[in-house]
C-alpha positions in Angstrom: -49.7 109.5 -77.6 -50.5 107.7 -74.3 -53.6 109.2 -72.8 -54.2 109.1 -69.0 -57.1 106.7 -68.3 -58.8 109.5 -66.3 -58.9 111.8 -69.4 -62.3 110.8 -70.7 -65.5 111.9 -69.1 -68.2 110.5 -71.3 -71.3 111.2 -69.3 -72.1 115.0 -69.1 -75.4 116.9 -69.2 -75.5 120.5 -70.4 -78.4 122.9 -70.5 -79.7 120.8 -73.4 -80.9 118.5 -70.7 -83.8 119.7 -68.6 -82.2 119.2 -65.3 -78.7 120.6 -66.0 -77.2 123.9 -65.0 -74.2 124.7 -67.1 -73.9 125.5 -70.8 -71.8 123.5 -73.2 -69.1 126.2 -73.4 -69.0 126.4 -69.6 -68.6 122.6 -69.4 -65.8 122.6 -72.0 -63.8 125.4 -70.3 -64.0 123.5 -66.9 -63.0 120.2 -68.7 -59.9 121.9 -70.0 -58.9 123.5 -66.7 -59.2 119.9 -65.1 -57.0 118.3 -67.7 -59.5 116.2 -69.5 -58.8 115.3 -73.1 -62.1 113.8 -74.3 -65.7 114.7 -73.1 -69.1 113.6 -74.4 -72.4 115.4 -73.9 -75.0 112.7 -73.3 -78.1 114.8 -73.0 -81.2 113.2 -71.5 -83.7 111.8 -73.9 -86.9 110.9 -71.9 -90.3 109.8 -73.3 -92.0 108.9 -70.0 -95.2 111.0 -70.0 -94.6 111.9 -66.4 -91.0 113.2 -66.9 -90.2 116.9 -66.9 -87.8 116.4 -69.8 -90.4 114.9 -72.1 -89.7 116.1 -75.6 -87.1 118.5 -74.2 -84.2 117.4 -76.3 -83.7 118.9 -79.7 -81.0 117.4 -81.9 -80.5 120.3 -84.3 -79.8 122.8 -81.5 -77.6 120.4 -79.8 -75.6 119.6 -82.9 -75.1 123.4 -83.5 -73.8 124.0 -80.0 -71.5 121.1 -80.2 -70.1 122.2 -83.6 -69.6 125.7 -82.2 -67.7 124.4 -79.1 -65.5 122.3 -81.4 -64.5 125.4 -83.3 -64.0 127.4 -80.1 -61.9 124.9 -78.3 -60.2 123.4 -81.2 -56.9 121.8 -80.3 -57.7 121.9 -76.6 -60.4 119.3 -76.2 -62.1 116.5 -78.1 -65.8 117.1 -77.8 -68.2 114.3 -78.6 -72.0 114.3 -79.1 -74.2 111.7 -77.4 -77.4 111.1 -75.6 -78.7 109.1 -72.6 -81.8 107.4 -73.8 -84.0 106.1 -70.9 -86.0 102.9 -71.4 -85.2 102.4 -75.1 -87.2 99.1 -75.1 -90.4 100.9 -74.0 -90.0 103.6 -76.8 -88.5 101.7 -79.8 -89.9 104.0 -82.4 -88.5 107.1 -80.9 -85.2 105.3 -80.2 -84.9 104.1 -83.8 -85.6 107.5 -85.1 -82.8 109.0 -83.2 -80.4 106.2 -84.0 -80.5 107.6 -87.6 -78.8 110.8 -86.3 -75.0 111.3 -86.2 -74.1 110.6 -82.6 -70.7 109.5 -81.3 -71.9 107.7 -78.3 -75.3 106.4 -76.9 -75.9 105.5 -73.3 -78.9 103.5 -72.4 -80.4 103.7 -68.8 -83.4 103.0 -66.7 -84.9 105.8 -64.7 -88.6 104.7 -64.6 -90.6 101.6 -63.7 -93.8 102.2 -65.5 -94.8 105.8 -64.5 -92.8 105.6 -61.2 -89.5 107.2 -61.1 -86.8 104.9 -59.4 -86.0 107.6 -56.9 -89.6 108.7 -56.3 -91.4 108.9 -53.0 -93.8 106.2 -54.0 -91.0 103.7 -54.4 -89.1 104.9 -51.4 -92.1 104.7 -49.0 -94.1 101.7 -50.5 -91.7 99.2 -51.8 -89.2 97.1 -49.9 -85.7 97.4 -51.1 -85.4 93.9 -52.3 -88.6 94.2 -54.3 -87.5 97.6 -55.7 -84.3 96.2 -56.9 -85.8 93.1 -58.5 -88.3 95.2 -60.4 -85.5 97.6 -61.5 -83.1 94.9 -62.7 -85.8 93.1 -64.6 -86.4 96.3 -66.5 -82.6 96.6 -67.1 -82.6 93.1 -68.5 -85.2 94.0 -71.0 -83.3 97.1 -72.1 -80.1 95.2 -72.5 -81.9 92.5 -74.5 -83.3 95.2 -76.7 -79.9 96.6 -77.2 -78.8 99.1 -79.8 -76.9 101.4 -77.4 -73.2 101.6 -76.6 -72.9 101.5 -72.9 -75.2 100.9 -69.9 -75.3 103.8 -67.6 -75.2 103.5 -63.8 -76.3 99.9 -63.7 -77.0 99.9 -59.9 -78.9 103.2 -60.2 -81.3 102.8 -57.2 -78.7 102.8 -54.5 -78.4 106.6 -55.0 -81.8 107.1 -53.6 -82.7 103.9 -51.6 -79.6 104.2 -49.5 -79.0 100.5 -49.6 -78.0 97.9 -52.2 -79.4 94.5 -53.2 -77.8 92.4 -55.8 -79.8 89.3 -56.9 -76.8 87.5 -58.4 -78.7 85.2 -60.8 -80.5 88.1 -62.4 -77.4 90.2 -62.4 -75.5 87.5 -64.2 -78.1 87.2 -66.8 -77.9 90.9 -67.4 -74.2 90.9 -67.8 -74.1 87.9 -70.1 -76.7 89.7 -72.2 -74.6 92.9 -72.0 -71.5 91.1 -73.3 -73.3 89.2 -76.0 -74.9 92.4 -77.4 -71.5 94.2 -77.3 -72.8 96.7 -74.7 -70.2 98.1 -72.3 -70.4 98.7 -68.7 -70.2 102.3 -67.4 -68.2 103.2 -64.3 -70.0 106.3 -62.9 -69.0 108.4 -60.0 -72.3 110.2 -59.3 -73.3 107.8 -56.4 -70.3 109.2 -54.4 -71.6 112.8 -54.9 -74.9 111.7 -53.6 -73.5 110.3 -50.4 -73.2 106.6 -51.2 -69.9 105.1 -50.2 -69.1 103.5 -53.6 -69.2 104.0 -57.3 -71.6 102.7 -59.8 -71.2 99.8 -60.1 -70.2 97.9 -57.0 -67.1 95.6 -56.8 -69.4 92.7 -56.9 -70.8 93.7 -60.3 -67.4 94.5 -61.7 -66.1 91.1 -60.7 -69.1 89.4 -62.3 -68.7 91.5 -65.5 -65.3 90.1 -65.8 -66.5 86.6 -65.2 -69.1 87.1 -68.0 -66.4 88.0 -70.4 -66.5 91.9 -70.2 -63.5 94.0 -69.8 -64.1 97.3 -71.6 -65.7 100.2 -69.7 -66.7 103.8 -70.3 -66.1 106.4 -67.6 -68.4 109.3 -66.6 -69.1 111.8 -63.8 -72.8 112.2 -64.8 -72.3 115.8 -64.3 -75.2 118.2 -64.4 -73.1 121.3 -63.8 -69.6 122.4 -64.4 -68.3 121.9 -60.9 -69.0 118.1 -61.1 -66.9 117.4 -64.2 -64.4 114.6 -63.5 -65.4 114.2 -59.9 -64.0 111.3 -58.0 -62.1 110.1 -61.1 -59.3 109.0 -58.8 -61.7 106.3 -57.5 -62.7 105.4 -61.0 -59.0 105.1 -61.9 -58.4 102.8 -59.0 -61.1 100.4 -60.0 -59.8 100.2 -63.6 -56.4 99.4 -62.2 -57.7 96.9 -59.5 -60.0 95.0 -62.0 -57.6 95.4 -64.9 -60.3 96.9 -67.1 -59.9 98.5 -70.5 -61.4 102.2 -70.8 -62.7 103.3 -74.1 -64.3 106.3 -75.6 -66.6 106.3 -78.8 -66.4 108.3 -82.0 -69.1 107.7 -84.7 -70.3 104.8 -82.5 -66.9 103.0 -82.8 -65.0 102.1 -79.6 -61.6 103.5 -79.3 -59.3 102.0 -76.5 -57.5 104.5 -74.3 -53.9 103.5 -73.6 -53.0 103.8 -69.9 -50.5 103.0 -67.4 -51.0 101.7 -63.9 -48.1 103.6 -62.5 
């Protein structure tokens, strides 16, 4: 069966993430209503001592809820279990322990620079935009060099909060070369649009450079924290997939599965 390339939302947060508002069952019901075929719950795993979500995620409870939803929505929706692990290179022991679990999909991300959240007041008020991005991307490079995850979430994350973008191309190229070398995919994420920024994560510049570095496969996600956000702005994501001739995939048991799609 040919699946529509907008049919997989692989970046969802339920109430198993500390900052999300909707239950797994509520998210599944909305996904079905919106015509999605594949979804993945990538709950936050944060070990930064200043984060509200410190030690919030519990694998056993999440697994039970996923299995329950699979039974309830059997035949209507393919439900995957994942996590979004922040700064894996900073917390290698905790990361390695969780990687022994049976996830379908693992996102890696950067939310903190030391104890400073990327969108926090300290950075917004005290750090010039160029410096903030340089610091952020150097941390992203460390995470990608560490590796072990399947896709890099919202690569140009700071633009949600800084209201501006800065792309140090040399550093960006180094990141994307490492990404491809370590078989980590790039995520196309629509959440920046919801937050008022006029483009997706990532920018066209980054997508073009990703292709030049040998990447083509991508994962797609809304980064939803409540049911109303599921699949949001997937028309724009689909447009980018078509424009750059990218190959969307989803993951099952940490194995990439290509989604057939048509440009028409």
